[in-house]
SERO-4910 file (N, C-alpha, C, O; in steps of 0.05 Angstrom, whole numbers):
BEGIN
 pado doro    nc1    nc2    nc3   cac1   cac2   cac3    cc1    cc2    cc3    oc1    oc2    oc3
  Unk    A   -367   -258   2060   -392   -273   2059   -390   -292   2035   -384   -283   2013
  Unk    A   -396   -317   2040   -396   -337   2018   -423   -338   2005   -444   -341   2018
  Unk    A   -423   -335   1979   -447   -336   1963   -447   -361   1946   -426   -370   1937
  Unk    A   -470   -372   1942   -474   -395   1924   -487   -384   1899   -507   -370   1900
  Unk    A   -476   -391   1875   -488   -383   1850   -509   -404   1843   -503   -428   1842
  Unk    A   -533   -395   1837   -555   -412   1830   -563   -405   1801   -567   -381   1795
  Unk    A   -566   -425   1784   -576   -420   1757   -600   -439   1753   -600   -462   1761
  Unk    A   -620   -428   1739   -643   -445   1734   -658   -435   1710   -660   -411   1704
  Unk    A   -669   -454   1695   -688   -447   1674   -713   -437   1687   -721   -446   1709
  Unk    A   -727   -419   1674   -752   -408   1685   -772   -430   1691   -786   -430   1711
  Unk    A   -774   -450   1673   -793   -472   1677   -787   -490   1700   -803   -506   1708
  Unk    A   -762   -488   1711   -754   -505   1733   -758   -492   1760   -753   -505   1781
  Unk    A   -765   -466   1761   -768   -452   1786   -793   -463   1801   -814   -467   1790
  Unk    A   -789   -467   1827   -811   -476   1844   -826   -451   1854   -818   -429   1850
  Unk    A   -849   -456   1866   -865   -435   1878   -848   -421   1900   -849   -396   1902
  Unk    A   -832   -436   1915   -815   -424   1935   -793   -406   1923   -787   -385   1933
  Unk    A   -782   -415   1900   -763   -398   1885   -775   -372   1877   -764   -351   1881
  Unk    A   -799   -374   1864   -813   -349   1856   -818   -331   1879   -815   -306   1877
  Unk    A   -827   -342   1902   -833   -325   1925   -807   -312   1935   -808   -288   1941
  Unk    A   -785   -326   1937   -760   -315   1947   -749   -294   1928   -740   -273   1937
  Unk    A   -750   -300   1902   -741   -280   1882   -759   -256   1881   -749   -233   1879
  Unk    A   -785   -260   1884   -804   -238   1884   -798   -219   1908   -800   -195   1905
  Unk    A   -792   -231   1931   -786   -215   1955   -762   -197   1950   -762   -173   1957
  Unk    A   -741   -208   1938   -717   -193   1931   -724   -171   1911   -716   -148   1915
  Unk    A   -739   -178   1890   -745   -158   1869   -763   -136   1879   -761   -113   1871
  Unk    A   -782   -143   1897   -800   -123   1909   -784   -104   1926   -789    -80   1926
  Unk    A   -764   -114   1941   -747    -96   1957   -730    -78   1940   -726    -55   1947
  Unk    A   -720    -89   1918   -703    -73   1900   -718    -53   1883   -709    -32   1876
  Unk    A   -743    -61   1875   -759    -45   1857   -787    -41   1870   -806    -54   1861
  Unk    A   -789    -24   1890   -816    -21   1903   -836    -11   1882   -830      6   1865
  Unk    A   -860    -22   1884   -881    -15   1866   -897    -39   1858   -892    -61   1868
  Unk    A   -915    -36   1839   -934    -58   1833   -923    -78   1813   -937    -98   1807
  Unk    A   -900    -75   1802   -890    -93   1780   -887   -122   1789   -892   -140   1773
  Unk    A   -878   -127   1814   -873   -154   1823   -893   -162   1844   -895   -149   1865
  Unk    A   -909   -182   1838   -928   -193   1857   -915   -214   1875   -895   -225   1867
  Unk    A   -926   -219   1899   -914   -238   1917   -910   -266   1905   -892   -281   1913
  Unk    A   -927   -274   1886   -925   -301   1875   -913   -301   1847   -914   -322   1833
  Unk    A   -903   -278   1838   -893   -277   1810   -866   -261   1811   -865   -239   1821
  Unk    A   -846   -273   1800   -819   -261   1802   -811   -249   1775   -787   -250   1768
  Unk    A   -829   -238   1760   -823   -224   1735   -842   -201   1733   -865   -203   1742
  Unk    A   -834   -179   1720   -852   -156   1717   -875   -163   1699   -871   -177   1678
  Unk    A   -898   -154   1705   -923   -161   1691   -922   -153   1661   -932   -168   1645
  Unk    A   -910   -131   1654   -912   -122   1627   -886   -124   1610   -885   -115   1587
  Unk    A   -866   -137   1621   -841   -140   1607   -838   -169   1597   -853   -186   1606
  Unk    A   -818   -174   1580   -813   -201   1571   -806   -219   1594   -789   -212   1611
  Unk    A   -818   -242   1596   -812   -261   1616   -785   -274   1609   -780   -281   1586
  Unk    A   -769   -279   1628   -742   -289   1624   -743   -320   1618   -762   -333   1626
  Unk    A   -722   -330   1606   -719   -359   1601   -704   -372   1624   -708   -395   1630
  Unk    A   -686   -357   1636   -669   -368   1656   -662   -347   1677   -665   -323   1672
  Unk    A   -653   -356   1700   -645   -338   1722   -618   -346   1732   -610   -369   1732
  Unk    A   -603   -326   1741   -579   -330   1756   -582   -313   1782   -589   -290   1780
  Unk    A   -576   -325   1805   -577   -309   1829   -556   -319   1848   -546   -342   1847
  Unk    A   -549   -301   1867   -530   -307   1888   -547   -311   1914   -563   -294   1921
  Unk    A   -542   -334   1927   -557   -340   1952   -537   -341   1975   -514   -350   1972
  Unk    A   -547   -333   1998   -530   -335   2022   -531   -364   2033   -543   -381   2021
  Unk    A   -518   -369   2056   -516   -396   2067   -544   -407   2073   -547   -432   2073
  Unk    A   -564   -390   2078   -591   -400   2084   -607   -404   2058   -630   -413   2060
  Unk    A   -596   -397   2035   -610   -400   2010   -626   -376   2002   -640   -377   1981
  Unk    A   -624   -355   2017   -638   -330   2010   -625   -316   1987   -601   -310   1988
  Unk    A   -640   -310   1966   -628   -295   1943   -621   -267   1951   -638   -252   1962
  Unk    A   -597   -258   1946   -588   -231   1952   -581   -215   1927   -579   -190   1929
  Unk    A   -577   -228   1905   -572   -214   1879   -584   -231   1857   -582   -256   1859
  Unk    A   -595   -219   1837   -609   -234   1816   -608   -220   1789   -605   -196   1788
  Unk    A   -609   -236   1768   -614   -226   1741   -629   -247   1725   -626   -271   1731
  Unk    A   -644   -238   1706   -658   -256   1688   -646   -253   1660   -636   -233   1653
  Unk    A   -648   -275   1645   -637   -276   1618   -659   -286   1599   -674   -305   1605
  Unk    A   -661   -274   1576   -676   -285   1553   -659   -283   1529   -651   -261   1520
  Unk    A   -653   -306   1517   -637   -306   1492   -656   -302   1469   -679   -312   1468
  Unk    A   -646   -287   1449   -663   -280   1426   -645   -273   1403   -624   -261   1406
  Unk    A   -654   -279   1379   -641   -270   1355   -650   -241   1349   -674   -237   1343
  Unk    A   -632   -222   1351   -639   -194   1345   -631   -189   1316   -611   -199   1306
  Unk    A   -647   -172   1303   -641   -164   1276   -622   -140   1275   -626   -122   1291
  Unk    A   -603   -141   1257   -585   -118   1253   -581   -114   1223   -590   -130   1207
  Unk    A   -569    -92   1216   -564    -86   1188   -546   -106   1175   -547   -110   1151
  Unk    A   -529   -120   1191   -510   -139   1180   -518   -168   1185   -502   -186   1181
  Unk    A   -543   -172   1193   -553   -199   1198   -561   -203   1227   -561   -185   1243
  Unk    A   -569   -228   1233   -578   -234   1260   -555   -238   1279   -534   -247   1271
  Unk    A   -560   -232   1305   -540   -236   1326   -555   -248   1349   -577   -238   1357
  Unk    A   -544   -268   1362   -556   -281   1385   -548   -265   1410   -525   -265   1417
  Unk    A   -568   -253   1423   -562   -238   1447   -575   -251   1471   -596   -264   1468
  Unk    A   -563   -248   1494   -575   -255   1519   -585   -229   1532   -569   -215   1544
  Unk    A   -610   -224   1529   -622   -200   1541   -622   -203   1571   -632   -224   1581
  Unk    A   -612   -184   1585   -610   -185   1614   -629   -164   1626   -629   -141   1618
  Unk    A   -644   -173   1646   -662   -155   1660   -667   -163   1688   -656   -183   1698
  Unk    A   -683   -147   1702   -689   -152   1730   -664   -156   1747   -662   -173   1764
  Unk    A   -643   -139   1741   -618   -141   1756   -624   -127   1783   -632   -104   1784
  Unk    A   -619   -141   1805   -625   -131   1831   -605   -141   1852   -597   -164   1851
  Unk    A   -598   -124   1871   -583   -132   1895   -600   -123   1918   -611   -101   1918
  Unk    A   -603   -140   1938   -618   -133   1962   -608   -106   1973   -584   -102   1976
  Unk    A   -626    -87   1978   -618    -61   1988   -599    -63   2012   -581    -46   2015
  Unk    A   -603    -82   2029   -585    -85   2052   -557    -93   2045   -539    -92   2062
  Unk    A   -552   -101   2019   -526   -110   2010   -514    -92   1988   -494   -100   1976
  Unk    A   -526    -69   1984   -515    -50   1964   -487    -42   1973   -481    -39   1997
  Unk    A   -469    -40   1954   -442    -31   1959   -423    -53   1970   -401    -47   1979
  Unk    A   -432    -78   1970   -416   -100   1980   -401   -116   1959   -387   -135   1965
  Unk    A   -405   -109   1934   -393   -124   1912   -409   -146   1901   -400   -160   1883
  Unk    A   -434   -150   1911   -450   -172   1901   -458   -168   1871   -460   -187   1856
  Unk    A   -463   -143   1864   -470   -137   1836   -448   -146   1817   -453   -158   1796
  Unk    A   -423   -139   1824   -400   -147   1808   -397   -177   1807   -390   -189   1787
  Unk    A   -401   -190   1830   -399   -219   1831   -420   -232   1814   -415   -252   1801
  Unk    A   -444   -220   1813   -466   -231   1796   -458   -228   1767   -464   -247   1751
  Unk    A   -445   -206   1759   -437   -203   1731   -415   -223   1724   -414   -232   1701
  Unk    A   -397   -229   1742   -377   -250   1736   -390   -277   1732   -382   -292   1715
  Unk    A   -411   -283   1748   -426   -308   1744   -439   -308   1717   -440   -329   1703
  Unk    A   -450   -286   1708   -462   -283   1682   -442   -289   1660   -448   -303   1641
  Unk    A   -418   -278   1662   -397   -282   1641   -393   -311   1635   -391   -318   1612
  Unk    A   -390   -327   1655   -385   -356   1651   -408   -368   1634   -402   -386   1618
  Unk    A   -432   -360   1638   -455   -371   1624   -457   -360   1595   -467   -373   1577
  Unk    A   -449   -335   1591   -450   -323   1564   -431   -337   1545   -437   -339   1521
  Unk    A   -409   -347   1556   -388   -358   1539   -392   -388   1533   -381   -398   1513
  Unk    A   -408   -402   1549   -412   -430   1544   -435   -441   1560   -445   -428   1578
  Unk    A   -444   -464   1553   -466   -477   1567   -493   -469   1554   -493   -456   1533
  Unk    A   -515   -476   1567   -541   -473   1555   -550   -444   1553   -568   -438   1537
  Unk    A   -538   -425   1568   -546   -397   1566   -528   -381   1547   -531   -356   1545
  Unk    A   -510   -394   1534   -490   -380   1517   -503   -364   1495   -524   -371   1484
  Unk    A   -490   -341   1489   -499   -323   1468   -475   -308   1457   -454   -308   1469
  Unk    A   -479   -296   1434   -458   -280   1422   -450   -257   1441   -427   -251   1445
  Unk    A   -471   -243   1452   -467   -220   1469   -488   -219   1491   -510   -228   1487
  Unk    A   -480   -208   1514   -500   -200   1533   -510   -172   1525   -495   -157   1513
  Unk    A   -535   -166   1530   -548   -141   1521   -566   -132   1543   -582   -147   1554
  Unk    A   -565   -106   1550   -584    -95   1568   -588    -65   1563   -571    -52   1552
  Unk    A   -612    -56   1571   -618    -28   1571   -627    -20   1599   -638    -37   1614
  Unk    A   -621      4   1607   -626     12   1634   -633     42   1637   -632     57   1617
  Unk    A   -639     49   1661   -644     78   1667   -616     91   1669   -596     78   1676
  Unk    A   -615    116   1662   -591    132   1664   -579    131   1692   -554    131   1695
  Unk    A   -596    130   1712   -587    130   1740   -569    106   1748   -553    108   1766
  Unk    A   -572     84   1733   -556     60   1740   -536     53   1719   -522     32   1721
  Unk    A   -533     70   1699   -514     64   1677   -485     62   1687   -470     45   1677
  Unk    A   -478     77   1707   -451     76   1718   -444     49   1730   -422     40   1728
  Unk    A   -464     37   1743   -460     10   1755   -452     -9   1733   -432    -24   1736
  Unk    A   -466     -9   1711   -460    -28   1689   -433    -22   1677   -418    -41   1670
  Unk    A   -426      3   1673   -400     10   1663   -378      0   1681   -357    -10   1672
  Unk    A   -382      2   1707   -362     -7   1727   -359    -37   1729   -339    -47   1738
  Unk    A   -380    -51   1720   -379    -81   1723   -375    -95   1696   -383   -118   1693
  Unk    A   -362    -81   1677   -354    -95   1653   -371    -93   1628   -365   -104   1608
  Unk    A   -393    -78   1630   -410    -74   1607   -399    -51   1591   -387    -32   1602
  Unk    A   -403    -51   1564   -393    -30   1547   -418    -16   1535   -435    -28   1523
  Unk    A   -418     11   1538   -440     27   1527   -438     27   1497   -416     30   1486
  Unk    A   -460     24   1483   -461     26   1454   -482     47   1446   -501     52   1461
  Unk    A   -479     59   1423   -496     80   1414   -518     71   1394   -531     88   1382
  Unk    A   -521     45   1391   -541     35   1372   -569     44   1380   -577     43   1403
  Unk    A   -585     53   1360   -614     56   1366   -626     27   1368   -615      8   1356
  Unk    A   -648     25   1382   -661     -1   1384   -690      2   1377   -702     23   1379
  Unk    A   -701    -21   1370   -730    -23   1364   -741    -46   1381   -729    -68   1383
  Unk    A   -764    -42   1393   -777    -62   1409   -807    -56   1412   -815    -34   1405
  Unk    A   -822    -75   1421   -850    -70   1427   -853    -54   1452   -837    -57   1471
  Unk    A   -873    -37   1453   -877    -20   1476   -887    -37   1500   -905    -54   1497
  Unk    A   -876    -32   1523   -885    -46   1547   -914    -40   1554   -928    -56   1565
  Unk    A   -923    -16   1546   -950     -7   1553   -972    -23   1540   -994    -26   1551
  Unk    A   -967    -33   1515   -989    -48   1502   -979    -72   1486   -996    -87   1475
  Unk    A   -953    -77   1484   -941   -100   1469   -950   -102   1440   -947   -123   1428
  Unk    A   -960    -79   1429   -967    -79   1401   -953    -56   1386   -946    -58   1363
  Unk    A   -949    -34   1400   -937    -11   1388   -907    -15   1387   -894    -24   1406
  Unk    A   -895     -8   1364   -866    -10   1360   -854     16   1368   -862     37   1359
  Unk    A   -833     14   1385   -818     38   1394   -790     36   1382   -778     14   1381
  Unk    A   -780     58   1374   -752     59   1364   -739     84   1375   -751    106   1375
  Unk    A   -714     81   1385   -701    104   1396   -675     96   1409   -664     75   1405
  Unk    A   -664    115   1424   -639    112   1439   -645    111   1469   -658    129   1480
  Unk    A   -636     90   1482   -638     87   1511   -610     78   1520   -595     68   1504
  Unk    A   -603     82   1545   -577     72   1554   -575     42   1548   -590     26   1559
  Unk    A   -556     35   1531   -554      7   1521   -525     -2   1526   -506     12   1520
  Unk    A   -523    -27   1536   -497    -38   1542   -495    -66   1531   -515    -81   1530
  Unk    A   -471    -74   1523   -466   -102   1515   -441   -112   1529   -425    -97   1539
  Unk    A   -438   -138   1529   -414   -151   1540   -409   -176   1523   -428   -188   1513
  Unk    A   -383   -183   1520   -377   -205   1502   -388   -232   1514   -388   -236   1538
  Unk    A   -396   -248   1496   -403   -276   1502   -385   -294   1486   -361   -297   1492
  Unk    A   -397   -307   1466   -381   -324   1449   -365   -308   1427   -348   -319   1414
  Unk    A   -372   -283   1424   -358   -266   1405   -346   -242   1419   -356   -233   1439
  Unk    A   -324   -231   1408   -311   -208   1420   -327   -182   1414   -343   -181   1395
  Unk    A   -323   -162   1431   -337   -137   1427   -332   -124   1400   -349   -110   1389
  Unk    A   -309   -130   1388   -304   -119   1361   -323   -129   1340   -325   -117   1319
  Unk    A   -338   -150   1346   -358   -161   1327   -385   -148   1331   -403   -154   1316
  Unk    A   -388   -131   1351   -415   -119   1356   -423   -103   1331   -407    -86   1322
  Unk    A   -447   -107   1320   -454    -94   1295   -462    -65   1299   -472    -57   1320
  Unk    A   -458    -49   1278   -467    -21   1279   -497    -20   1272   -509    -39   1263
  Unk    A   -509      4   1276   -536      9   1266   -558     -1   1285   -553     -9   1308
  Unk    A   -582     -1   1274   -606     -8   1289   -605    -37   1299   -598    -55   1284
  Unk    A   -613    -41   1325   -616    -68   1336   -646    -72   1340   -658    -58   1356
  Unk    A   -657    -91   1326   -686    -97   1328   -689   -120   1348   -681   -143   1342
  Unk    A   -700   -115   1371   -703   -135   1392   -725   -155   1386   -727   -176   1398
  Unk    A   -742   -149   1366   -763   -168   1357   -781   -177   1380   -787   -201   1382
  Unk    A   -789   -159   1396   -807   -166   1418   -804   -146   1441   -794   -124   1437
  Unk    A   -814   -154   1464   -813   -137   1488   -784   -134   1498   -768   -153   1495
  Unk    A   -777   -112   1510   -751   -110   1523   -751   -126   1549   -771   -136   1558
  Unk    A   -727   -127   1562   -724   -141   1587   -726   -123   1610   -724   -132   1633
***
């Protein structure tokens, strides 16, 4: 199956883009987080940019959102591309689209307007294996971020956390606490 890689800044998405992406995200994440006219979760950080794979008809079949941010570390700031809302249409699970989506991300992390020192994501334990298989490296850093429940409470702890190289090699990943300075993705 031939897929087309689509990249777009959040501000450039049309209503039709939001509707199509929302349909994919609702299928991948059943529940109230994604409304038919909104392609981002209500209580999480809104992304700056999107990358998705579309079929020949233009239907999105795999998606991720990116928000670049300077994260605080014990050794100084690091520019991360926070990745969230990673989804593959349930009808296409196991077809390699997730790995193809991660390869598309790599090109953007290393150069162009979405470039960052590292890709960064946190996930549920149930999907950690997928990220490990698609080139992400698990790290043991504790993280700090605002609570999704109220966006005022600061949470600090350990969650499954993964990074991937962007403009810098993994050997440059800093030790210690990573302060996301805002909501998670």
